[in-house]
N, C-alpha and C positions, 0 to 999 in steps of 0.2 A: 984563101980568102975568108974573111970573117962573113957569116951569115947573119949578124945582127944578134939581137937578144932571142933567146929560145922562145918559141911560140907560147909554150905553156906558162912562161913567166910574164907575159904581157897582160896588161889589164884588158878588160873587153873592149874599151874605145880603142886603144892602142892597137889591138888585133885588128879591128874593123879599119882602122885607118891604114895600117900597113897593107892589108889585102887590097884595099881601094887603090893605093899608090901602085901596087904591082900590076894590078888590072889595067890602070891607065896606061903603064909603060909597056905592056906585054907586046903589043903590035910593034912598036919601035924596036924593042930588042929582039924579037924574033925576025924582024925584016932586015935590021943592021947589025945585030950584036955579034961578038965572036962566038965561037963555040962554048968557050968557057963561060961567058955572060949568060948566053942561053941555058947552059946547065945549071948554072947557079940561079937564075932566074926560076926555073921548072922546079928546082928543089926546094927553094925558099916558098914558092907558091904552094906546093904540095904540103910542106910542114904547116904553113898557116890554115890552109883549108882544112886539114885533118884536125887542127886544134878548134877551127870554128866550128865543125861538125860535131865534135865531141862536146863543146859547150852547148851549142844553140840548135842542134837537130832534135826536134821532137821524137823522130823515129828513134834515133839513138838513145835518147833519154828513156823512151818508152821499152826499148829492147833492155836496157840496163836494169829497169824496174822489173821486167818480166824476168830477167835472168837472176835477179836478187830473190823474187818471190820464189823462182822454181828451186833455187838453193834452199831456201827457209823451207819450203814444203819437203824437199828431199832430207832435210836434217831432222824434220819431225816424225819422218816415216820410220817404223821400226826396222832395224836391221836384220838380217837373217840370224838366228839364235838369241835375239834380244828381246822377243815377244814375252808377255807375262806368262809365267811358269815354265820359262826355258830353264833347263838345269835341274828341275824338281823331277823326281821320280814318279812313276805311276802310283808306288805305294805310299808317297806323301799325299796324293790327292784322295786316296780311298780312306785315309784316317780321319776325314774331316766330318 
């Protein structure tokens, strides 16, 4: 059974609209739907909610920004053996 357009391909408005429609139908599907209908509903709802959170959750955006900042800091830190003077011998230092 087709699950519709992938959530990541939906516009913001379409994502909100699909989530709203699923939420309105949830009680009916869970009360009277077949096992397959319930499974499909649950799967699609999870897909749309995950995409919604990825796009609009301030916490996730903040976490992504923090992760990017941490990666940037790590990339700026000298790696073992890459500090200034690495590979130079003590004799090179004494000739200055």
